[in-house]
C-alpha positions in Angstrom: 210.6 52.8 71.1 211.7 49.2 70.0 212.6 46.8 71.6 216.4 45.1 71.1 216.6 41.6 70.0 217.2 42.1 67.1 220.5 42.5 65.8 219.6 44.6 62.9 217.8 47.2 64.9 221.1 48.2 67.3 223.5 50.4 66.5 226.5 52.6 67.9 225.5 56.1 68.5 222.1 54.6 69.5 220.1 55.6 73.1 219.3 53.2 74.8 218.3 51.4 77.7 220.0 47.7 78.7 219.8 45.6 81.5 223.2 45.0 83.5 224.4 41.6 84.2 223.9 42.6 88.3 220.5 44.5 87.5 218.8 41.3 85.8 217.0 40.4 88.8 215.9 43.5 89.6 215.1 44.5 86.0 216.8 47.7 86.2 217.3 49.7 83.3 220.4 52.0 82.8 220.3 54.5 80.0 223.4 55.2 77.0 224.7 55.2 74.4 225.7 52.2 72.4 229.4 52.2 71.4 229.9 48.2 70.0 227.5 45.5 69.5 228.7 41.9 71.6 226.1 39.6 70.5 226.8 38.0 66.7 223.6 36.4 66.1 221.4 38.1 64.3 219.0 38.1 67.4 218.4 37.1 70.8 215.8 36.4 73.0 217.2 38.8 76.1 218.2 41.2 73.8 221.4 42.1 72.3 224.4 42.4 74.3 226.0 45.7 73.5 229.2 48.0 75.4 228.2 51.7 76.4 230.2 54.3 76.2 230.8 54.3 79.4 231.8 50.5 79.3 228.9 49.0 80.9 227.9 45.9 78.9 224.5 44.3 79.2 221.3 43.6 77.0 219.3 46.1 75.0 215.6 46.1 76.6 214.5 49.5 74.2 215.6 51.1 71.7 215.0 55.4 71.5 214.9 56.4 67.9 
């Protein structure tokens, strides 16, 4: 399990835990499969922003390999 701050390690089809915008205060994680990467920079301190296959958008906290 790796963290999601590096864009190179986040790819469509991976299973990840993300924090949704409304869950940033609580840190509640949502698990899903990456559909699209929304962050263009090579890294982001709060996690790469992604869209899951179910349409939810958030920042990657954990990547399952």
